[in-house]
C-alpha positions in Angstrom: 6.7 -0.8 14.1 5.1 -2.7 11.2 1.5 -1.7 10.4 -1.7 -3.4 9.3 -1.4 -2.1 5.8 2.0 -3.8 5.3 1.4 -7.1 7.3 -1.8 -8.9 6.1 -1.1 -9.6 2.5 -1.0 -13.0 0.8 -0.7 -14.4 -2.6 -4.5 -14.9 -2.9 -5.4 -11.8 -0.9 -8.0 -13.8 1.0 -6.0 -15.8 3.6 -4.4 -12.7 5.0 -7.7 -10.9 5.4 -9.3 -13.9 6.9 -6.5 -14.1 9.5 -6.9 -10.3 10.3 -10.6 -10.4 10.7 -10.3 -13.6 12.8 -8.2 -11.6 15.2 -10.5 -8.6 15.1 -13.5 -10.8 16.0 -11.3 -12.3 18.7 -10.9 -8.7 20.0 -14.7 -8.4 20.1 -14.8 -11.6 22.3 -12.3 -10.0 24.5 -14.6 -6.8 24.7 -17.5 -9.1 25.9 -15.3 -10.6 28.7 -14.6 -7.1 30.0 -18.4 -6.4 29.9 -19.3 -9.5 31.7 -16.6 -8.7 34.4 -17.9 -5.2 34.9 -21.6 -6.4 34.9 -20.9 -9.1 37.4 -19.2 -6.7 39.8 -22.2 -4.3 39.4 -24.7 -7.1 40.5 -22.5 -8.0 43.4 -22.4 -4.4 44.5 -26.2 -4.0 44.1 -26.8 -7.2 46.1 -24.4 -6.3 48.9 -25.6 -2.6 49.0 -29.2 -3.6 49.3 -28.5 -6.1 52.2 -26.6 -3.4 54.1 -29.3 -0.7 53.3 -32.1 -3.1 54.6 -30.0 -4.2 57.7 -32.6 -2.6 59.9 -35.2 -5.1 58.9 -33.1 -7.9 60.1 -32.9 -6.6 63.8 -35.7 -7.5 66.2 -37.0 -5.1 68.6 -35.3 -2.2 67.0 -38.2 0.3 67.7 -38.0 -0.2 71.4 -34.3 0.2 71.2 -34.7 3.6 69.6 -36.8 4.8 72.4 -34.1 4.3 74.9 -31.2 5.5 72.7 -31.3 9.0 73.8 -30.4 7.9 77.3 -27.7 5.4 77.1 -24.2 6.0 75.5 -24.0 2.4 74.5 -27.3 2.6 72.6 -26.1 5.8 70.9 -23.1 3.8 69.7 -25.2 1.2 68.4 -27.4 3.5 66.5 -24.3 5.2 65.1 -22.9 2.0 63.9 -26.3 1.1 62.4 -26.5 4.2 60.5 -23.0 3.9 59.2 -23.7 0.5 57.9 -26.9 1.8 56.1 -24.8 4.6 54.6 -22.2 2.0 53.4 -25.0 0.2 51.5 -25.8 3.6 49.8 -22.2 3.8 48.8 -22.2 0.3 47.2 -25.5 1.1 45.4 -23.9 4.3 44.2 -20.9 2.4 42.9 -23.2 0.0 41.0 -25.1 2.9 39.5 -21.9 4.7 38.3 -20.6 1.4 36.9 -23.7 1.1 34.8 -23.9 4.7 33.7 -20.2 5.5 33.3 -18.8 2.3 32.2 -21.3 -0.5 31.0 -23.5 1.7 28.9 -21.0 3.6 26.8 -18.6 0.7 26.5 -21.2 -1.7 25.4 -22.5 0.7 22.8 -19.1 1.3 21.6 -18.4 -2.4 21.4 -21.5 -2.9 19.2 -20.5 -0.1 16.8 -16.9 -1.5 16.7 -18.3 -5.0 15.7 -20.4 -3.3 13.0 -17.4 -1.6 11.5 -15.4 -4.8 11.4 -18.3 -6.7 9.9 -18.7 -4.1 7.2 -15.1 -3.8 6.3 -14.8 -7.7 6.1 -18.0 -7.8 3.8 -16.6 -5.0 1.5 -13.0 -6.4 1.1 -14.0 -10.0 0.7 -16.6 -9.2 -1.9 -14.3 -6.9 -3.9 -11.4 -9.5 -3.7 -13.7 -12.3 -4.8 -14.8 -10.2 -7.8 -11.3 -9.4 -8.7 -10.3 -13.1 -8.5 -13.2 -14.1 -10.9 -12.1 -11.3 -13.2 -8.5 -12.4 -13.1 -9.6 -15.9 -14.3 -11.1 -14.5 -17.3 -7.8 -12.7 -18.1 -6.0 -16.0 -18.1 -8.7 -17.4 -20.4 -8.1 -14.5 -22.8 -4.4 -15.0 -22.7 -4.8 -18.7 -23.7 -7.2 -17.9 -26.4 -4.8 -15.2 -27.8 -1.8 -17.5 -27.8 -3.8 -20.4 -29.3 -4.9 -18.2 -32.2 -1.3 -16.9 -32.7 -0.1 -20.5 -32.8 -2.8 -21.4 -35.4 -1.8 -18.5 -37.6 1.9 -19.4 -37.4 1.2 -23.0 -38.2 -1.0 -22.1 -41.2 1.7 -19.7 -42.6 4.5 -22.2 -42.2 2.5 -25.0 -43.9 0.9 -23.0 -46.8 3.3 -20.1 -47.6 6.9 -19.5 -48.2 8.6 -16.2 -47.3 8.0 -14.7 -50.7 4.4 -15.7 -51.0 3.7 -14.5 -47.5 5.4 -11.1 -48.3 3.2 -10.7 -51.5 0.1 -11.6 -49.5 0.8 -9.1 -46.9 1.5 -6.5 -49.5 -1.9 -7.3 -51.0 -3.5 -7.0 -47.6 -2.1 -3.5 -47.2 -3.3 -2.4 -50.7 -6.8 -3.7 -49.7 -6.5 -1.9 -46.3 -5.5 1.5 -48.0 -8.4 1.1 -50.6 -10.8 0.4 -47.7 -9.6 3.5 -45.8 -10.2 5.7 -48.8 -13.7 4.3 -49.2 -14.5 4.9 -45.7 -13.1 8.4 -45.8 -15.3 9.1 -48.8 -18.3 7.6 -47.1 -17.7 9.7 -44.0 -18.2 12.9 -46.0 -21.4 11.7 -47.6 -24.8 13.3 -46.6 -26.4 11.4 -43.6 -29.6 13.3 -43.0 -31.1 16.8 -42.7 -32.0 17.8 -39.0 -33.8 21.1 -38.3 -33.0 22.3 -41.8 -29.4 21.6 -41.4 -27.6 19.0 -43.6 -25.3 16.6 -41.6 -22.8 14.2 -43.1 -21.7 11.1 -41.2 -18.7 12.8 -39.5 -20.6 15.7 -38.4 -23.5 13.7 -37.1 -21.2 11.4 -35.2 -19.5 14.3 -33.5 -22.9 15.9 -32.6 -24.2 12.7 -31.1 -20.8 12.4 -29.1 -21.5 15.9 -27.7 -25.1 14.9 -26.7 -24.1 11.6 -25.2 -21.0 12.7 -23.3 -21.7 16.3 -22.2 -25.4 16.2 -21.6 -26.0 14.7 -18.0 -28.1 11.6 -17.9 -30.6 10.3 -15.4 -32.6 7.2 -14.4 -36.3 7.3 -15.0 -38.7 5.1 -12.8 -41.8 4.1 -14.5 -45.0 5.1 -12.5 -46.6 2.1 -10.7 -43.9 -0.3 -11.9 -40.7 -1.2 -10.2 -38.7 -0.7 -13.4 -36.0 1.9 -14.0 -34.9 3.2 -17.5 -31.3 4.4 -17.7 -29.6 7.1 -19.9 -32.6 9.3 -20.1 -33.3 13.0 -20.5 -36.4 15.0 -20.5 -37.4 17.2 -23.6 -36.6 20.5 -21.8 -33.1 19.3 -21.0 -32.4 18.2 -24.6 -33.8 21.5 -26.1 -31.9 23.8 -23.8 -28.6 21.8 -24.5 -29.1 22.2 -28.3 -29.8 25.9 -27.9 -26.6 26.4 -25.9 -24.2 24.0 -27.9 -25.6 24.1 -31.5 -26.3 27.7 -31.8 -29.8 27.2 -33.2 -31.9 30.3 -33.8 -34.9 29.6 -31.6 -36.7 27.1 -29.6 -38.9 25.9 -32.5 -35.8 24.9 -34.5 -34.4 23.0 -31.4 -37.7 21.1 -31.0 -37.5 20.2 -34.6 -34.0 18.9 -34.1 -35.2 16.8 -31.3 -38.1 15.5 -33.4 -35.6 14.5 -36.2 -33.5 12.6 -33.5 -36.5 10.7 -32.6 -37.4 9.9 -36.2 -33.9 8.7 -37.0 -34.0 6.2 -34.0 -31.5 7.9 -31.8 -33.9 8.4 -28.9 -37.3 6.9 -28.0 -40.3 8.0 -25.9 -40.4 6.6 -22.3 -43.7 7.8 -20.9 -45.8 5.7 -23.2 -46.4 5.2 -26.9 -45.7 8.1 -29.3 -43.5 9.5 -32.0 -43.6 13.2 -31.0 -40.9 15.3 -29.3 -42.0 17.9 -26.8 -40.1 20.7 -25.0 -41.4 19.5 -21.5 -40.0 18.4 -18.2 -42.8 15.7 -18.0 -41.8 14.0 -21.3 -38.8 11.5 -20.8 -36.7 10.3 -23.7 -34.2 7.4 -23.6 -31.0 7.4 -25.7 -31.1 4.1 -27.7 -28.1 1.9 -28.1 -28.1 2.6 -31.7 -27.0 6.2 -30.9 -24.0 5.0 -28.9 -23.1 2.5 -31.6 -23.3 5.2 -34.3 -21.1 7.5 -32.2 -18.6 4.6 -31.3 -19.2 5.0 -27.6 -19.8 2.3 -25.1 -23.1 2.2 -23.3 -22.4 3.3 -19.6 -24.7 0.8 -18.0 -23.9 -2.1 -20.1 -20.6 -3.2 -18.6 -19.8 -1.9 -15.0 -18.6 -3.2 -11.8 -19.1 -1.2 -8.6 -17.1 -1.8 -5.5 -18.3 0.0 -2.3 -15.2 0.9 -0.4 -16.5 2.8 2.6 -15.7 1.7 6.0 -18.6 1.6 8.5 -17.8 5.2 9.7 -15.9 6.7 6.8 -16.3 7.4 3.2 -13.5 6.7 0.7 -12.8 8.4 -2.6 -14.5 7.6 -5.9 -12.0 6.2 -8.4 -13.1 5.7 -12.0 -10.6 4.0 -14.3 -11.2 3.5 -18.0 -8.8 2.0 -20.6 -8.7 2.8 -24.3 -6.6 1.4 -27.1 -6.4 3.4 -30.3 -7.5 2.0 -33.6 -8.6 -1.4 -32.3 -11.6 -3.2 -31.7 -12.3 -3.8 -27.9 -13.8 -6.8 -26.4 -15.0 -7.1 -22.8 -15.4 -9.5 -20.0 -18.5 -10.3 -18.1 -16.7 -9.6 -14.9 -14.4 -6.7 -16.0 -15.9 -3.3 -16.9 -14.8 -0.7 -19.3 -15.0 1.5 -16.2 -14.5 0.5 -12.7 -16.1 2.6 -10.2 -15.6 2.8 -6.5 -18.4 4.9 -5.1 -18.6 6.4 -1.5 -21.3 5.4 0.9 -22.4 7.9 3.4 -21.1 6.8 6.9 -23.5 6.4 9.8 -20.9 8.2 12.1 -17.6 10.0 11.3 -15.7 9.1 14.4 -15.5 6.3 17.0 -16.4 7.3 20.6 -14.4 5.9 23.5 -16.2 5.4 26.8 -15.0 8.7 28.1 -17.0 10.6 25.6 -14.1 11.7 23.5 -14.1 11.0 19.8 -11.3 9.5 17.8 -11.1 10.3 14.2 -11.2 7.1 12.0 -11.8 8.5 8.5 -10.0 6.4 5.9 -9.1 9.4 3.7 -10.9 12.5 4.4 -8.9 14.6 1.8 -10.4 12.6 -1.1 -14.1 12.1 0.0 -16.3 12.6 -3.0 -13.3 13.3 -5.3 -12.8 11.5 -8.5 -9.7 10.4 -10.3 -9.8 9.4 -13.9 -6.9 7.5 -15.4 -7.0 6.9 -19.2 -4.5 4.9 -21.2 -3.9 5.8 -24.9 -2.0 2.8 -26.0 -0.2 2.7 -29.3 -1.0 0.0 -31.7 1.7 -2.7 -31.4 4.2 -2.4 -34.2 4.6 -6.1 -35.0 0.9 -7.0 -34.7 -1.0 -8.0 -37.7 -2.8 -5.4 -39.8 -6.3 -5.0 -38.5 -9.0 -6.3 -40.9 -12.5 -4.8 -40.9 -15.7 -6.7 -41.9 -16.1 -4.6 -45.1 -12.4 -5.1 -46.1 -12.7 -8.9 -45.5 -15.7 -9.0 -47.8 -13.9 -7.0 -50.4 -10.9 -9.2 -50.4 -12.8 -12.5 -50.6 -13.8 -11.7 -54.2 -10.2 -11.1 -55.4 -8.0 -13.5 -53.4 -7.6 -17.3 -53.3 -9.0 -19.7 -50.7 -5.6 -20.0 -48.9 -5.2 -16.2 -48.8 -8.8 -15.7 -47.7 -8.2 -18.3 -44.8 -4.9 -16.4 -43.9 -6.8 -13.1 -43.8 -9.4 -14.5 -41.6 -6.8 -15.9 -39.2 -5.0 -12.7 -39.0 -8.3 -10.9 -38.3 -9.1 -13.4 -35.5 -5.6 -12.9 -33.9 -6.0 -9.2 -34.3 -9.4 -9.2 -32.5 -8.1 -11.6 -29.7 -5.0 -9.5 -29.2 -6.9 -6.2 -28.9 -9.4 -7.8 -26.5 -6.7 -9.3 -24.4 -4.6 -6.0 -24.5 -7.6 -4.0 -23.4 -8.8 -6.3 -20.6 -5.2 -6.9 -19.3 -4.5 -3.2 -18.6 -8.0 -2.8 -17.2 -7.4 -5.5 -14.9 -4.0 -4.1 -13.8 -5.9 -0.7 -13.0 -8.5 -2.8 -11.2 -5.6 -4.4 -9.2 -4.3 -1.0 -8.3 -7.7 0.0 -7.1 -8.1 -3.2 -5.1 -4.8 -2.5 -3.4 -5.7 1.1 -2.6 -9.0 -0.2 -1.2 -7.2 -2.8 0.9 -4.6 -0.3 2.3 -7.4 2.1 3.2 -9.4 -0.6 5.0 -6.3 -2.2 6.6 -5.3 1.3 7.9 -8.8 1.8 9.1 -8.9 -1.5 10.9 -5.5 -0.7 12.7 -7.1 2.5 13.9 -10.2 0.6 15.1 -7.9 -2.0 16.9 -5.9 0.9 18.5 -9.2 2.5 19.6 -10.4 -0.9 21.0 -7.4 -1.2 23.2 -7.6 2.3 24.1 -11.3 1.9 25.0 -10.6 -1.2 27.2 -7.8 0.8 29.0 -10.2 3.7 29.6 -13.1 1.6 30.7 -10.8 -0.3 33.1 -9.5 3.0 34.5 -13.0 4.4 34.9 -14.1 1.2 36.7 -11.2 1.3 39.1 -11.8 5.0 39.7 -15.4 4.5 40.6 -14.6 1.9 43.1 -11.6 3.7 44.5 -13.5 7.0 45.0 -16.3 5.4 47.1 -14.7 2.7 49.0 -11.5 3.6 50.9 -11.4 0.3 52.8 -10.7 -1.3 49.5 -7.6 0.6 48.9 -5.2 -2.6 48.7 -7.5 -4.2 46.3 -7.8 -1.1 44.2 -4.1 -0.7 44.0 -3.9 -4.1 42.6 -6.6 -3.3 40.0 -4.8 0.0 39.1 -1.7 -2.0 38.5 -3.7 -4.2 36.2 -4.8 -1.1 34.4 -1.3 0.3 34.2 0.0 -3.0 32.9 -2.1 -2.7 29.7 0.2 -1.6 26.9 -1.7 -0.9 23.8 1.4 -0.7 21.5 2.8 -4.0 22.8 -0.5 -5.8 22.3 -0.8 -4.5 18.8 2.8 -5.4 18.0 2.3 -9.0 19.3 -0.9 -9.3 17.3 0.9 -8.4 14.2 3.9 -10.6 14.8 1.8 -13.6 15.7 -0.6 -13.4 13.0 1.6 -11.9 10.2 0.8 -13.3 6.6 2.9 -11.3 4.4 4.1 -7.8 3.5 2.9 -5.5 0.7 4.4 -7.0 -2.4 2.2 -6.1 -5.4 1.8 -8.7 -8.2 1.7 -6.9 -11.6 -0.7 -8.3 -14.2 1.7 -8.2 -17.2 0.7 -8.1 -21.0 2.6 -10.9 -22.6 2.7 -10.0 -26.3 3.4 -13.0 -28.4 5.9 -11.2 -30.7 7.4 -8.7 -28.2 7.1 -9.8 -24.7 7.6 -7.0 -22.2 7.8 -4.3 -24.8 4.5 -2.6 -24.0 4.9 -1.7 -20.3 7.7 -0.7 -18.0 6.5 -1.9 -14.6 6.4 -5.6 -13.6 9.0 -6.7 -16.1 12.1 -8.6 -14.9 15.2 -6.5 -14.7 17.2 -8.4 -17.3 14.4 -8.0 -20.0 13.9 -4.3 -19.1 17.7 -3.6 -19.4 17.8 -5.5 -22.7 15.0 -3.6 -24.1 16.3 -0.2 -22.8 19.8 -1.2 -24.1 21.3 -0.2 -20.7 22.8 -2.0 -17.9 20.5 -0.1 -15.4 16.8 0.4 -16.4 16.1 4.0 -17.8 13.4 4.6 -15.2 15.6 3.9 -12.3 18.6 5.9 -13.5 16.6 8.8 -14.6 14.5 9.1 -11.3 17.9 9.1 -9.3 19.3 11.8 -11.7 16.0 13.8 -11.5 16.2 13.7 -7.6 19.9 15.0 -7.9 18.4 17.9 -9.7 15.9 18.5 -7.0 18.1 18.5 -4.0 19.6 22.1 -4.6 16.1 23.5 -4.7 15.2 22.1 -1.2 15.9 24.5 1.7 17.7 22.2 4.1 19.0 18.6 4.5 16.1 17.6 6.7 13.7 18.0 3.7 16.2 16.2 1.4 16.3 13.1 3.7 12.6 13.1 4.5 11.8 12.9 0.8 12.8 9.3 0.8 11.3 8.4 4.3 7.9 10.1 4.5 4.9 7.8 3.7 3.0 8.6 0.4 -0.6 7.9 -0.4 -0.6 4.7 -2.7 -3.2 6.4 -4.9 -0.9 9.2 -5.7 1.9 6.8 -6.4 -0.2 4.8 -8.7 -1.3 7.9 -10.6 2.4 8.7 -11.6 3.1 5.0 -12.1 0.2 4.9 -14.7 1.7 7.7 -16.6 5.1 6.1 -16.6 3.8 2.7 -17.6 1.9 3.9 -20.8 4.6 3.7 -23.3 8.1 2.1 -23.4 11.1 4.6 -23.3 13.9 4.9 -25.8 16.0 7.5 -23.8 16.0 9.3 -20.3 14.6 12.6 -21.9 11.2 11.0 -22.2 11.2 10.0 -18.5 12.5 13.4 -17.5 9.8 15.2 -19.5 7.1 13.0 -17.8 8.5 13.6 -14.3 8.6 17.4 -15.0 5.2 17.7 -16.6 3.5 15.5 -13.9 4.3 18.3 -11.3 4.5 15.6 -8.7 5.9 15.9 -5.2 9.6 14.5 -4.8 8.2 12.2 -2.2 5.7 10.8 -4.9 8.6 10.3 -7.3 10.7 8.5 -4.7 7.7 6.3 -3.8 7.4 5.3 -7.5 10.9 4.1 -7.5 10.1 2.0 -4.5 7.0 0.7 -6.3 9.1 -0.2 -9.3 11.5 -2.3 -7.2 8.6 -4.0 -5.3 6.9 -4.9 -8.5 10.0 -6.7 -10.0 9.2 -10.4 -10.5 12.6 -11.1 -9.0 14.0 -8.8 -6.4 17.5 -7.2 -6.8 18.9 -9.8 -4.3 17.5 -12.9 -5.8 15.8 -15.6 -3.7 18.4 -18.2 -4.4 21.0 -16.5 -2.3 18.6 -15.4 0.6 19.3 -18.4 2.8 23.1 -18.0 2.3 22.9 -14.3 3.3 20.9 -15.2 6.3 23.4 -17.7 7.6 26.2 -15.1 6.9 24.6 -12.5 9.1 23.8 -14.9 11.9 27.5 -16.0 12.0 28.9 -12.6 11.6 26.6 -10.1 13.3 27.2 -6.6 12.4 27.8 -3.5 14.8 27.2 0.0 13.6 30.4 1.5 15.0 31.9 4.2 12.6 35.2 3.7 11.1 36.6 6.8 12.9 35.9 5.2 16.2 37.7 2.1 15.1 40.8 4.1 14.2 40.8 6.1 17.4 40.6 2.8 19.3 43.6 1.4 17.5 45.6 4.5 18.4 44.6 4.3 22.0 45.9 0.6 21.9 49.2 1.7 20.5 49.7 4.4 23.1 48.8 2.1 26.0 51.2 -0.5 24.7 54.1 2.0 24.5 53.4 3.2 28.1 53.3 -0.3 29.4 56.7 -1.2 27.6 58.4 2.0 29.1 57.2 1.1 32.6 58.4 -2.5 32.3 61.8 -1.4 31.3 62.1 1.1 34.2 61.1 -1.5 36.7 63.4 -4.0 35.2 66.4 -1.7 36.0 65.2 -0.9 39.5 64.7 -4.5 40.5 67.4 -6.2 38.6 69.5 -6.7 41.9 66.7 -8.2 44.2 64.6 -10.1 41.5 65.5 -13.5 42.8 64.9 -12.6 46.5 61.4 -11.4 45.9 60.1 -14.3 43.6 57.8 -15.5 46.3 56.3 -12.1 46.9 55.7 -10.9 43.3 52.3 -10.0 42.0 51.4 -11.6 38.7 49.8 -9.0 36.1 48.5 -10.8 33.0 47.6 -9.5 29.6 49.4 -6.2 29.9 51.6 -6.5 26.9 50.0 -6.4 23.5 51.5 -9.9 22.7 49.4 -11.3 25.7 52.5 -12.7 27.5 52.5 -12.6 31.2 55.2 -10.4 32.8 55.3 -11.1 36.7 57.0 -8.2 38.7 57.1 -6.9 42.3 55.6 -3.7 42.9 56.2 -1.4 45.8 54.3 1.5 44.5 50.5 0.9 45.0 49.4 4.0 42.9 51.6 2.9 39.9 50.1 -0.7 40.1 46.4 0.5 40.0 47.3 2.8 37.0 48.6 -0.2 35.1 45.4 -2.2 35.9 43.3 0.6 34.5 45.4 0.6 31.3 45.0 -3.2 31.3 41.2 -2.8 31.2 41.5 -0.5 28.2 43.6 -2.9 26.4 40.9 -5.6 26.9 38.2 -3.3 25.5 40.4 -2.4 22.5 41.0 -6.2 21.8 37.2 -6.8 21.8 36.9 -3.9 19.3 39.6 -5.5 17.1 37.7 -8.8 17.2 34.5 -7.1 16.1 36.4 -5.4 13.2 37.6 -8.7 12.1 34.0 -10.0 12.2 32.8 -7.0 10.1 35.6 -7.5 7.6 34.8 -11.2 7.2 31.1 -10.4 6.7 31.8 -7.7 4.1 34.0 -10.1 2.3 31.4 -12.8 2.4 28.8 -10.5 1.2 30.9 -9.4 -1.8 31.5 -13.0 -2.7 27.9 -14.0 -2.5 26.6 -11.0 -4.6 29.0 -12.1 -7.4 26.3 -14.7 -8.2 23.9 -11.9 -9.3 23.6 -10.9 -12.9 25.1 -7.8 -14.3 21.9 -5.8 -14.3 21.2 -6.6 -10.7 24.7 -5.6 -9.5 24.7 -2.5 -11.6 21.2 -1.4 -10.2 22.3 -2.1 -6.6 25.4 0.1 -7.4 23.4 2.9 -8.8 21.1 3.1 -5.9 23.9 2.7 -3.3 26.0 5.4 -5.0 23.0 7.9 -5.0 22.5 7.5 -1.3 26.3 7.3 -0.6 26.7 10.7 -2.2 23.8 12.2 -0.5 25.0 11.1 3.0 28.4 12.4 2.2 27.0 15.9 1.4 24.8 15.7 4.5 27.7 15.2 6.7 29.1 18.6 5.6 26.3 20.5 7.1 25.4 21.7 10.5 25.0 18.7 12.9 25.7 16.7 9.8 27.0 13.5 11.5 23.9 12.9 13.6 21.5 13.7 10.7 23.5 11.4 8.3 23.5 8.5 10.8 19.7 8.8 11.3 19.1 9.0 7.6 21.3 6.0 7.0 19.3 4.0 9.5 15.9 5.2 8.1 16.8 4.7 4.4 18.1 1.1 5.3 14.8 0.3 6.8 12.9 1.9 3.9 14.6 -0.1 1.2 15.0 -3.4 3.1 11.8 -4.9 1.3 12.8 -3.3 -1.9 16.0 -5.4 -2.4 14.9 -8.7 -1.0 11.6 -10.6 -0.7 10.2 -10.3 2.8 7.9 -13.0 4.2 8.1 -12.4 7.9 8.7 -9.3 10.0 12.1 -10.5 11.4 13.3 -10.8 7.7 12.9 -7.1 7.3 15.9 -6.7 9.7 18.1 -8.7 7.2 17.3 -6.6 4.3 18.0 -3.5 6.6 21.4 -4.8 7.6 22.4 -5.7 3.9 21.4 -2.2 2.7 23.3 -0.6 5.6 26.4 -2.5 4.8 26.1 -1.5 1.1 25.9 2.2 2.1 28.8 1.8 4.7 31.1 -0.2 2.7 30.0 0.6 -0.9 33.5 1.1 -2.4 35.0 -2.0 -1.0 31.9 -4.3 -1.9 31.4 -3.0 -5.5 35.2 -2.8 -6.2 35.4 -6.6 -5.3 32.4 -7.2 -7.4 33.8 -5.4 -10.4 37.1 -7.4 -10.1 35.1 -10.7 -10.0 33.1 -9.8 -13.0 36.2 -8.7 -14.9 37.9 -12.1 -14.4 
């Protein structure tokens, strides 16, 4: 059955969420209808019970009647009836009380909590998606700016330089760069200052500040009597103790002098008031100034950050911190994209949803990762064909020794380099942010699915309790109660959930990768999200290295697994998206030149086989064009509608054909025997013969007269078997036509697409063949073929509706079942 996590996705991420939450709020309205129904029945029970309980007040002269009731049997009967009616009023009041206590109160309280959970998840997701869309707009602006500057640079080079002059100019630039590096290296070893009687050069001072800024925990300081908070602070005692532990200073006095020198040099400032003295005290607070971060080449933590709260109303989700670095490049930043994107957990009000029966249903989104932190860092190499970076000092040095044209060229190169670095950094940060948003959405969609299941179960339980209360107290309402119980039994939570998904489905999970489009080498800096033909051209392979290597690596892992059940479940078990993204990030860092690089990463990552298999599925899902392209989708749909498949095995077909041949031989022998026996009186019995049609394989009628009833019935049974075999032959012809049509349609695919389909099909074809050799192998292989076809259905074609998933499943099943025939025909067509 499809799940929420794979059913409410859309291109803009917003429309799918809106449809989901509209249905969730519709469920809240349905809850209110049940509450109104129960409350109305409670009011009626109260009203009717009070009238029955006070029935004595409506009878006149009742006191005189009671005086005589001891003497007359008719009076005793009346008194007994009166008491029974009064007791019946008690029963109805008891029913009303039980409805309020056991049904209305707990169910109403649960409905309110359920509404709060939906509202919180909606607010969290919509706010996060809105911020993501704003940040994505900035990426598009950066890309436009980068390409415009590249075009300006190319136009200037074409108009003002020939190839020889341009080469000389670039050589001059390299010489200036080399000289600038030498000067900077010499400056780094010059003396910077003396702190606590210790001389520090620039490099040592920079490393010391990095240690203080990164390893010393910072805190926020609230100014007394003012609603103002100062970030990145430490008190004097913390700084002194850290210096004693890390710097190996001889005593506290030297550590205090070190702190005083930091204050004098402008790295820290006093927060408690006005002063220039450092004190080893917990009451004196000092803030690390921006100059310290700039000197140490570290980003200020609070200057650029976006925080997304991802907790559901009753659960806490993991903390995910993502930072991106690019070596030897100047990094820019966006107002809405941070250098670190943090998803912080919010303490839940409750950890479980309670159904009206008092039981708790666990609804934590991800209990295993609460308060955990995952840090993913990219160390991207400097693009090989990008211009040489030009610093401000180098530009000032060159200005004195080069012409005006060369100076302009150097400035344009510097602008392109800065824009490229900024676009590069922000593009990969945005892709990490996209992964975080997808993880966030999957967590909340799964959480909403649990909430919806709990809601349906809560309605079912409340209805059951309501009917039980009435049924236990009022026997006379048995017929009505049975009808109510039938209504309760008719509630099918699974069916309701499936209908909701099918009627309001907006799209399956198909991630859209934010690719970095380099002007000079498009697609050369990442592996995921690049179209298959470009990836194969860059890998110099007909199948992408990452696909072929993962399949080969899985072949190496199979012998280490204990049994076939574990081998098959590796491809079908669900994997947390965060684990898949973690391995994906490592594989996406650098382009690969051979399969050994991919194998080393897979071995060093120590990832589970299920995670490696999930990365292959994510790679196929993130392809801009699926393996079976969209232009042949409609043709395939018509083919499978006209030639529907059946999943009979080939061995069954062969055995059926053999049975047909045996039956045909028996019929021929019997007809010859009867011809010899009835040759003399055939003409006399023409009017009494019984016609038996469709006995012979050639379908011609052969009317004969039969005196033996048992022999006639035997032939009729054989006739039915022939009819069944003919139906099988017809289905076999349909299957053959469908397979031929599939082979013909797939010939329109490019060679990388066909080769990749062949590689994946071959891998599973061999695995299924090996599984069949084990104990109970036929059943296990058949189940695995069904499950793997469903698992890879949306990986080979683009799925927009749930029923389209069945088409992908049928195609992949045919590829596994008739692999040799299909790809043999494809190979012949390509060779022509």
